[in-house]
C-alpha positions as CSV (number, residue, x, y, z in Angstrom):
1,G,-3.6,42.0,-76.1
2,R,-3.4,44.4,-73.0
3,R,-1.9,44.6,-69.6
4,M,-2.9,43.7,-66.9
5,F,-3.5,46.3,-64.4
6,P,-2.8,46.5,-61.2
7,V,0.5,44.9,-61.7
8,V,1.2,41.4,-59.7
9,K,4.7,42.2,-58.0
10,M,6.5,39.8,-55.4
11,S,9.5,39.0,-53.8
12,V,11.3,35.7,-53.2
13,S,13.1,33.9,-50.6
14,G,14.7,30.5,-49.5
15,L,16.3,29.9,-52.9
16,E,19.4,28.0,-54.0
17,P,21.9,30.8,-54.2
18,D,23.2,28.9,-57.4
19,A,20.3,26.8,-58.9
20,K,18.7,28.2,-61.9
21,Y,14.9,28.8,-61.2
22,F,11.8,29.9,-64.0
23,I,9.3,32.5,-62.3
24,V,6.0,31.1,-64.4
25,M,2.3,32.8,-63.9
26,D,-0.9,31.5,-65.0
27,M,-4.5,32.2,-64.3
28,V,-7.7,30.2,-63.2
29,P,-11.0,30.7,-63.1
30,V,-12.0,31.2,-59.4
31,D,-15.4,30.0,-59.9
32,D,-18.1,28.6,-62.7
33,N,-19.9,31.8,-63.1
34,R,-20.3,34.5,-65.4
35,Y,-20.7,38.1,-64.3
36,K,-21.6,42.1,-65.0
37,F,-21.5,45.4,-62.9
38,H,-24.9,46.4,-61.5
39,D,-25.6,49.0,-59.0
40,S,-22.4,49.2,-58.1
41,E,-21.8,45.1,-57.4
42,W,-20.4,42.3,-59.5
43,V,-23.6,39.7,-59.6
44,V,-24.0,36.7,-61.2
45,T,-25.3,36.6,-64.7
46,G,-25.1,33.2,-65.5
47,K,-23.0,29.9,-66.0
48,A,-19.3,30.3,-67.1
49,E,-18.5,30.2,-70.6
50,P,-15.5,27.4,-71.5
51,S,-12.3,27.8,-70.2
52,M,-9.1,27.8,-72.3
53,T,-6.3,26.0,-70.7
54,G,-4.4,27.7,-69.2
55,R,-1.5,29.6,-71.0
56,L,2.0,29.9,-69.0
57,Y,3.6,33.5,-68.8
58,I,7.2,32.7,-68.4
59,H,8.7,35.8,-66.5
60,P,11.5,37.7,-69.1
61,D,14.0,37.0,-66.3
62,S,13.9,33.5,-66.3
63,P,16.3,31.7,-65.8
64,A,18.1,33.1,-63.0
65,T,19.5,32.1,-60.2
66,G,17.8,31.9,-56.6
67,A,20.6,35.0,-55.8
68,V,19.8,36.9,-58.9
69,W,15.9,36.5,-58.0
70,E,15.9,36.9,-54.3
71,K,17.7,40.0,-54.8
72,Q,14.9,41.8,-56.9
73,L,11.4,43.0,-56.9
74,I,9.8,40.8,-59.7
75,S,7.1,42.4,-61.2
76,F,4.7,40.6,-64.1
77,Q,3.9,44.2,-65.8
78,K,5.4,42.9,-68.9
79,L,2.4,40.1,-69.2
80,K,-0.3,41.0,-71.7
81,I,-4.2,39.2,-71.6
82,T,-6.7,39.2,-74.1
83,N,-10.1,37.5,-74.9
84,N,-9.2,36.6,-78.6
85,H,-9.5,32.8,-78.2
86,L,-7.5,32.5,-81.6
87,D,-4.4,34.4,-80.3
88,T,-0.8,33.7,-81.7
89,F,1.0,35.9,-79.8
90,G,1.4,33.9,-77.2
91,Y,-1.0,36.1,-74.6
92,V,-2.8,34.8,-71.7
93,I,-6.2,34.0,-72.9
94,L,-8.9,34.9,-70.3
95,N,-13.0,35.2,-70.4
96,S,-14.3,38.6,-70.3
97,M,-16.5,39.4,-67.3
98,H,-15.3,36.2,-65.2
99,K,-13.6,36.2,-62.0
100,Y,-9.7,34.8,-62.1
101,Q,-7.3,33.8,-59.8
102,P,-3.2,34.2,-60.4
103,R,-1.2,31.5,-59.3
104,I,2.9,32.1,-59.8
105,H,5.2,29.1,-59.7
106,V,8.7,29.0,-58.9
107,V,10.1,26.2,-60.7
108,K,14.0,24.7,-60.3
109,A,14.8,23.8,-64.2
110,N,18.0,24.9,-66.1
111,D,16.0,25.8,-69.2
112,E,13.1,25.6,-70.8
113,S,13.1,22.3,-71.9
114,S,13.0,21.0,-68.6
115,L,10.5,23.1,-67.6
116,S,7.7,21.3,-65.7
117,I,4.6,22.7,-63.8
118,Q,3.2,19.3,-62.7
119,E,1.9,18.8,-59.1
120,G,4.4,16.8,-57.0
121,D,7.5,18.1,-59.1
122,D,10.3,18.5,-56.4
123,G,11.4,21.4,-58.1
124,L,8.1,23.2,-58.5
125,S,6.6,25.7,-55.7
126,T,3.2,27.3,-56.3
127,H,1.6,30.3,-54.4
128,V,-1.7,31.5,-54.8
129,F,-2.5,34.9,-53.2
130,K,-6.5,35.6,-52.6
131,E,-6.2,39.2,-52.9
132,T,-4.6,38.9,-56.6
133,Q,-7.9,37.5,-58.0
134,F,-9.6,39.8,-60.3
135,M,-12.3,40.3,-62.8
136,A,-11.2,40.0,-66.1
137,V,-13.0,43.4,-68.5
138,T,-12.6,44.7,-71.7
139,A,-12.6,48.4,-70.7
140,Y,-12.1,49.9,-67.5
141,Q,-14.3,52.7,-66.6
142,N,-14.2,54.7,-63.1
């Protein structure tokens, strides 16, 4: 697994100060395409490979109170990604040469057993920032 670059960093506000929250990230495919970098631009080269069901990355400071989360810059620098579909380390699995959108979930929950990332849950807030879309590659080259 490799660390994602650049790192996603964020801050939160409006949380209940004494309630416990998990900060969770997952990655979803942006489209149904596979890409290659050709003549200084990304071009579609075919249909996307089947995507693995999205693994969740739970921020290592989770759970923490709303007051704690609001006081700090939340960084996802420890998140690791891999293209190994047989990964056993819990890394987020992505297909190389595919475009992804990170999603950040703020989940009100006391412990991991009560953690639920289901649309419509009262304790869930999902945030998507279009500017964080990225292309998963196996090696970075200038």
